N, C-alpha and C positions, 0 to 999 in steps of 0.2 A: 503494500499499499504506499500511497504517498502522503506523509502524515502533513507536511506543513510547507506552503508554496514559498516561503522566506526562511526556512528553518527557524522562525522564532516560535518559541512555546504559545506566546500569547496570541497567536494568529487564531482568528474564528471563522473567517470564511475562507477557507481552503478548497482545495479541489476537492478532497471527500466531502465536506460539508455542502458544496454545490451539487455534487451527484446526489447525495443523499436528498435534498430538497427536491431534485427534480424528480426521483423515483417517488418519494413519499406523496408530493403532491399530485404527481401523474397517478399514482395507485388509488388515491381517495377517490377519484372520481372512475377511473376504469375498471376497478375489480368489481364495485358494488353494480356498476352498470351493465359492463362487457360479459362478464360469466355468467349471469343469469340469460342472458340474450343468446349466447352460444350455447347453454346447456340444456335450453327449451327448444332447440330446433335440432332435429334428427334426419332432417331430408339430405343431407350431404353425406351420409354415412357410406352409401354404396358407391359413391362416386370418387373418394377420395381414400377411402380405406384407412389403415393404421400401421404403422411402424411398432407400435407399442406392444409389450406383453405383459401378462401378469397383472401386479398392481397399477402399472403405468398406463394401461388400456384406457381407462376411465379419464385420465388426464386429456386426451384427445378430443373428449366431449365438451371440454371447456375452452377449447381454441377455435379459431374464427372458420377452420375447417369443418366443423358441424353444422354451418349455417348453410342453407341452400343458396344456389346460384341464382342470382338477380332478385335476392329476396330484400324487400325493403329494410329488414333488420341491419344490412349492411350500412345505412346511413349511420349508424352507433358508431362502428368502427370507423368510418372515414372521418366522422368528428372527433373520434378519438386521437386521431393522427394530429388533427388541428389542436387538440387540448394539450399533448405532449409537447407539441412544437412551441405553442405560447408560453408554456411553463418552463422550456429551456430558455427561451429567449429572454423572459424575465429575471430567471434565476442567474444566468451568465452575465446579464447587465450588472446587477447588483454586485456580483462577485467580483466583475472587472473593476468596478469603482472600489471596492473595499480593497483590494489588493493594490489598486494605483495610491491610494493613501496609505497603504502600509508601505509601499516602497518611498513615497515621499518622506515619511516619518523616518525610515530608515538611513534616506539619504541626506535629511537636514538634521541628522543628530551630530551633536557637538563634538563626538569622538572624532579623532583626528584618523583619517585612512589615506596612505600612500595614493592610493587610485585616485581618490578625489582631486589631487594636486597635479596630476600628471596625464600626459597623451601619448599615445602610441603613433608614431611617425614613421610610414612605410614607402616604398617605392622613392626614395631619395635619388636623385640625379647625381652623375658623377661628379666630384669636387674639382674646382679648376685646380691646373697646374699649381704646384708649389704649395697646396693647402690641403690640409688633412681633413678627414670627414668630419671630425668633431669640431673644428673652425669653419667647415661649412655651413653646418647646421646652426651652429651659434650666431653666425653671423646673419643667416636667413631669419630665425625667429627673434633676434634682437632687433632687427628693421622693422618686423612687424608687431612685434610686443614689447616696445623698449621699459615698460615699467613695470611689467609683470613677470617677465622672462626671468627664470632662476639659472638654469643649468641644463646639459643635457648628458644623456647617457647613450653611446654609441653601442649597438649591439654586436658582438663580436663571434668569430666561431669557435667556440668554447670545446669542441670536441675532444682535443688532445690534453687540455687541462683539465676538463672534466673526467677523461679517464686516468689520469695520474691522480687527480683528486679521491676518485673512488678507489682506485689501489690502497691508496694512504690511509683511507679509512677503513678499508677492509684489514690492514695491519692493525691498526690501532684498535677494533673490536677483538682481534684474534689476541693481541697482546692483553687486554684487559680480561678475557676468557680465560687465557693461559696462566694468568696471575691467580685467579680464582682457583683453579685447577690445583696449582702449586699451594696455595695455601691450606687447601682441604687435605692436601697430601701429608702435612705435618702434624703428626701425633705424637704423645707422650713418650712412646717407645721409640720412635724415628723423629726428633725434633727438627733435623734438618731436612726434612719431606725428600720428594723424588722429583726433579726438574722436568717438565715435559718435554718431550722430542718429538720431531716430526721428520719425514722425508720431503727433500723440495723437488722431486719429480714429478710425474704425471699423477695428477689426483692425490698426491701423497702418499703414493703407494710404491713408487721406485725413486732410486736417486740417492744421493748424499744424505745421511741420518746428521740432524742439526740440533742445537738447544733451542726449543720454540722461543724463550724469552730473550735470548740475545738476536737470533735471527730476526726477530720482528723489529725490536730495537734498531739494528743496522739497516733493515730496510725503510723504517721510519726515517731514520738520518739521512738516508740516500735520497729518499723520495721528496723530502722537505725542499733543499736547493732547486733540485729539479722542476717542483712544482712552481716555484718563485721565477724561475728563469722563463718557463713557459708562459706565466702569467704576463710578464713584459712582454714577449713576444707577440701574444695574443692581442693585448690590447693596443701595441703600436703598429702590428703587421697585418692583423686578421680582422679589419673593420668591415662592417657590412653595411648596405643601403637601407639601414633601418634604426631607430633610434627612440629611447624615451625622453621627452621632453618635460621638464619640471616648472612649474609656475608658484607664485608665491601666495596666491589665493584660489579658492575653488571656483569662484565665478570665471576668474581668467582660464583656468584650465577647461571649464564647461565650454566657454565661448570659443577657445580656439577648436576643441574637438569637433564643434558644430560649425566652423567655418571653412569655406574654399580656399585653401591657401596657392592654389596655382589654375592656371587657365587649361591645363592638361589634365584629364582625368587619370592617368596613370602616371604622375608624379606628385609628391609632397601630399600622400594621402593620410589624413589626421583622423584620428578617432579616440574616443576614450580609452584609457589604457586599462587593462586587466588587473585583477589582483594580484599581487607578487606571488602567491603561492600558485596562482592559475597558469601563469604565462608558459607557453610553448616557445621555447626561445629558437627552435630549430625551424620554425614556421615565420618567424618576424620577417627574415630578409626576402622572403619569396617575392617575386615581381608579380605585377597586377596581371598581367596577361598569363603568366604561369599558374596563376591562381585560378583563373577562369578555365584554363585547360585540365587542370587536376580535378576542379569541379565535374565538368563534363564526364571526363573519363571515370571518376568514382561513381557519379550517378548511373552511368551506363552499366557498370560492374555491379552495382545495387540491382539494378533492372533486372539483369541477367540471374542474380541470385534470388530474387523474388519470385520470377516467373518459372525459373528452370532448378529450383533447388530439388526438386525429386530425382533428378539425373544423378547428382552423387550420392544421393542417399539411397537409391536403388542400386548403383554401384557398390556402395560399402555394404549394402545387405545382402545383396548376393554374394559377395567376398566373404562374408562373415558366417556362411553357412558351414555346416560341419564339413559337408563333401569338400566345399572349396579350400577350407582349412586344411584338411588331408591333402587334397591336391597340391598347392602352392606352399604349404608350411608342412613337409612331411616330418619334420623332427615332434609335431605335435601329436601325431597319430596315437601313441601310447597314453597320452595324457586325456585326450578326448575320448579315447576307448573306454575311461572307467564310467560305469553306469551312472553314478551320483553325477558327476561332472558333465557327461553326455545330456542327461536330462535337463539339467540347469542351463547349458548353452543352447540345446534346442528350443527351450521355451523363451529364453531372454536375449540372446545374443542380436538379433537385429534389432530388438528395441533399445538395446543398450548403445549400438552404434547410433540410432537416432538420437538419444539423448545426449550422447557425446556431440555430436553435431550441433544439435541446437544449443548446447553449452556454450561451443565456441563461438557460435553466430555472433553474439553481442560485443565479444572481444573483437572479432574480425570487423564489425561495424564501427566500433570505436576508433580502430586503427585506421580504417579508410576515411573516416572523417576528418580525423588529423592530418591525413595526406593531402586534404584538400587546401592546407594552408591555413587553417584556422588558427587564430592568434592565442586563443584561451583554453582552458579544461574545461569550463561549463558550456561554452560554446560547442565543443565537440560532442560534450556528453549531449547537450539538447539535439544536435545533426544526428547522432547515432540513436537517440531515442526515436525520432521522427522515421529514420529508415527502418527501426525494427517493427513500429507501430504499422507501417504498411506491409511488412512482411507477415506478420502474426494476423492481421484481418484477412489477407488475401489467402493464406495458407491453411490457417485455422477455421476463421469463419465461414469464407467464400468455399474453402476447399471442402469443408463437411456439408454444407448445404446444396452446394451446385456440384462439386467434383463427385460427390457421393451419389448423386441422383444420375449421373451421365455413365458411371461405370456399373452401377448395381442395373441401370435400364440400358444397356446397349444394344441388346437384342430388339427391344422395342423400337428404340431409335433407328435402327438400321431398316427396319420392316416400315415403319412409321414416321418417316423425319419430320412430317407437321406436327408431331405430337412432342417436340422437344421442350416448346415454351410450357406446354402443359404439365409435363413432368417435372420440369424445374419448379414451378410453380407449387405443385402438389408437394414437393420436398420440404418446403418451408415450414408448414406446421408440424410435418412429421419430425423434423429435426429438433423441434422445440423441448421435446424430451430428451434428447441428447443432451443439448446445452442446458435444460434445467439441472441435470447429473452433474455437468461438467462444472457449473459454478458452484454447486454443493459442495462437490470434491475439492475445490479451490479453495473454500474457506475452512472446511474440515481438517484436511491434510496441511495446506499451505500454513494455516495460521498455528496451527499446532507445532510444527517444525521451526516457525519463527519465534514463537513465544520459547519455546524450550531452548532453542539455539543448542540443539543435541550434537550437530555434526560441528560446529565450531569448538565445542566444549571438548569434545574428543580429540579433537586436532591441537587444542591448546596444551592438554594434559600430557599428549604425546610429546610435543615439543619440550615442555618444562621437564618431564622424565629423562629424555635422551638428547637434548639439543642445548637447552639453556643452562648458562652456568651463572651470568651476571644478572642484575636487577635490570640494566637497560634491554636484555635479551627477552627476559620473562615479560617487561611492560610492552615491549614490541609482538611478543606472541599474543598477549591479551588484548592487543587495541582492535576494536571491533570494526572499525573501518566507518566509512558512510553509507548511505541508504542505498546506492548503486542505481541511481535513477535511470540509467541507459536501460534497464530491463524491468525495473519496476512500473516505470510510466507507460510502457507499452503494454504490460499485462494488465495493469487496472484499464487501461483504455479498450482493450480486448473486452473485458468484462461489461464495461457501459455499452458498447457497440452492441453486443450479443443481447443485453436487457433492452435496450431502445429497439433493436429492429423487432424482437418479439413480443414486444410490451402490448401491442395491439393485437398481434395475430394469436398469441397465447397469453394473456395477463397474469397467469400463476405465475410467471417466472420473475414478476416485479417482487413480491416478498422475497424472494432468493436474492435478487440484487440488493435489496434495503438491507438483509442479514449480512451480506458480503461486506458491503462497505461501512455498516455499523459496526461489525466486529473489527473492521479492517482500523476504522477510526480509532478505535479502544487499544488495538494492539501497537499499531503505530505512534500512537501517543506515548505509550509507555516506552516503546524503544527508542523514539526520539529524545525523550527526556531522560532515560535512564542507560540506554545502550550505546547507540550510535553517536558517532563524533563527527561532524561535517568537516570535509577536507578544505572548504572554500565556502564564501558567501556570495551568492549572485544577487540578492536583494529582490526575489520575485520575478527574475529573468525569465525563468520557466512557465509563468503564467499564459502569455499569449500564445506558446506553443501546445500549452494544455487546452485552451481556449479554441483554436485552430482544428484540433483533433476531434474535439466535443462536437464541433460544427460539422465536421466530416461525417463522423459518426450518424450524426442527426440528419443530413442528407442523404446518406445511405439508407438510412431507415424509410425515408419518404419516398425515395424511388422504389426500394424494395415494395412498399405498400402500394403505390401506385400501379405496379405491374401486377403485384398478386391480387387486388380487388378488382382491377379492370381485365385483366386476362383470366385468370383461373376462376374468379368470382363471376365474372362476365357483369360485373355491375356497369350500367351505362353512364352512372354519374361520377365515375373515378376520375375524370379529366378536372373535377373540383379540386383533386390535390395539387394539380400544376401550380396554383398561386402561392401555396404554402413551401413548395419548392423553391420557387422563384423567391420568396420572401427569406429563405435561409440565407441564400447568397446575398441579398441585400443586407441582411443582419450582420454577416460577417465583414462587408465591405463597410459598413457604418461603424462598428467597432474597431476596425483597424484604423479607419480615418479619426476617430474620436480619441482612442487611448493608446494605438500603439507607438506613436513618436515618443510618448513619455517614457516608454521602456527602452526605447532604441536609444534615447540621448536623454540626459538629465537635465530637466527643464531650469532655465536660469533662475526662474523663481524659487524652486527648491534650494539650489545652491546657494542662494543668498540667505537662507534661514539660518546656516549653519555656523561653523568657526568665524568669528569676526578677527580675531587675532592672527598675526603670522605665527604658524607652529615652528618647531624646530626641522628646517629644511633638511638638513643634514640627515637626520634620522630617516625622512622620507627618501632621501636619495639612495641611502644605504639599504633600505627594505629593498631594493630591486637588484643588489649586487648579486650574482648567481655565487653559490657557496665555493666553486672552484677558483673564482676570482678574489676570495677574500683573504687576508694576511693570514698569517700562521704564526706571527712572533709577539704581537702584543696582546696584553690581557687586559689593561684598563680601559674600560667600556669607551670614554671619550676619543682617547688617543685610538683606539680600535676602529671608530667611525672613520676618523680623521686618515688612517692609513688605508683604509680601505678607499676612502674617496680619492686621496693622491695615486693610489696605484692604477685608477682608471683614467687618469688624465694622459693625453697623449702627448708624445715629445714633440717639442718645437721644432 
C-alpha cells in the first residue's frame, strides 16, 4: 500500500484516503440499487452462462450478466457509471487541492533545505578558449543574477575517484570487523588472542596468507594519497557540461529555475535541483538530444516488454521442464530423479520461473528509467512506476479478461469469427469472480506478510548470526529501507483499476476493494510510522502521477462499460455514456492546467514564505559534494567544510 503521498505522518488526504472515499461513496448507491436489480432478473442466464462453481455460482446472479438484453433495468447500470465517475471527479479534485496545500506547507517551511537554494544546469556550451568550465558558468550567472548568485559546482566524471573511495571504505569496514574478531578471540586462558589472517588471492581462497589487520592498514595508507591525487585530477581535468548553481535566497533560486536562460532549447537548461540524496550524478552531463533519443529507445524496449513478455516467459517455462533440464543439464539427472524433488519441481518449477521474472521486472524498469538520463532518484522511481502500471494492467487485468476468453474459446472464434466481440464481452462478468478472489487473496496473504515481515526477519537473523560483527553491520542488516514505490504504486493501482471496472458489472466486488484499502491504510500507517525509513523526500511529487493513473483507470472503466452495455447487452441507449468518457478527458486536462504547474515548479509565492535570512551557504554547498570528493584529513567540522569547498575549486 502507499501510505502517505508526502511521507508525512500527518497527511490526511492520501492516495488511500481518496480511493477509499471513491469506493465507499460509490458503494453507498451501487450496492443497494444494482444488486437487487440484477438478482431479480433471471432472463440472461441461458445466454451468458457461468464460469463459477460451487458457492461462487450464486455470485453470477448478482452481476449485470444476469439482466436480460435490452432490458430497461440497464438504465440503472448506465446511471451507475455516471455516479462512479462524478464521485471520482469530486474526490480527486478535493485530494489534489489538499496535497497541493500540503506541498506548499512543506516548501514554505523555515527549515533550510539545500535543494531550495540550488538549481541544476545542464547542456552547458563549451567554454571559450583559455577559460575553465567553472569560470564559464560563474561569469554567465554572475552577469544574469549579479546580486543573488553565490557560486557554482561543476559536475565531474567521478568514476575512478568513486572506485578508489569504495575500495577504501571496504578496507575500513573490513578493518573494523577484523578488530572485533580479534578482540573476541582474547580470553583469560589466551589473553594475547589470535590475530585474524586471510589470503589475498581470488575470493580469499588462494594466494599469500597475510595478517588481516596489518594488511588493511597498509591498503588504507596506500589508498588515501591515491584518492587525494585522483580528486585533484577529477576536479581539474574531468569537468562535464553540467553544474549546480547556488543562490543566496530561495526566491532567487526558484526564479532562476523557471527562467529561460538561452535562446536555444539545447543550451543552458535550468531546473530546480534534486535533493542531495537523490542526485544521479552520471546522468547530469547527458546532452539534450541524447536524453531525447534515450527516452525513445527506453520506451520502445518497455513497449516490447509489455506486449511480448510472454515470449521470454514461455521460453523459460519450456526450458525449466524436467525433460529439458535433463536434456540440457545432464548433471542434474540424479537430483531430479529423486521422487520428492521430482514432485516439487513438476508442480512449481515453471511458476517459480515466472515469479523470478516478475520479481526482476521492477529492477529492470528502474534501470531503464535511469538510462533515460533522468537527474533524480525520485523521478526515476516515478517513471518506473508508470511503466510497471501499464505492464500489470495490460498483462494481468486485460490478459485475464480478454486473453483468457480468446484462448478458451479459440475453436468458436475460428468457426464463427463474428462472435469475437460477444465472447469478449461475455467474459467480463465471468472474470468478476476471479478478480474478487484475487483482491481477497491480496489483502489476506499480502498484508499478513507485510505486517509480520517474516522474510526480512529471517534474513536479518541469518546475517547477524553469520556475517555481522560490528554494530554498524548489525544496523545495516536491520535497516528496513523505504516503501519501494516503484512496485507498490502499480500494484495498488491494479486493484483500483479492477474494482472500478467491475464496480457496476459486479458491485459485490466493491466491499472487497474497501476492505483491501481499509486494511491497507492501517497496515501502511503502522509501517510508515514504525518500520520504514524514507531515503528521500519529494514533497508530494508522486501525487500527479497517482492522479493521472486513477483517471486512466476510470477511462478504461467507462470504455469497458460502453462496450459491454452497448454490444453484449444490446442496450440502445449505451451512447449516452460517450459524454462521461469525454468529461473524463476534460477533467484530466483541467486538473493538469489548474494544479500541475505548482508541482512541476515551486511557486514564487510559496518560496517567499520560507526562510528570510541568508543561511550558512557553505553548508548548503558542501551538502552536494559527492563522498568520493571529500577530504580525508581534517576532523574539525568547520575546517572540514572549508577544505571540501576548496578542494572543488578549479585551478587558475
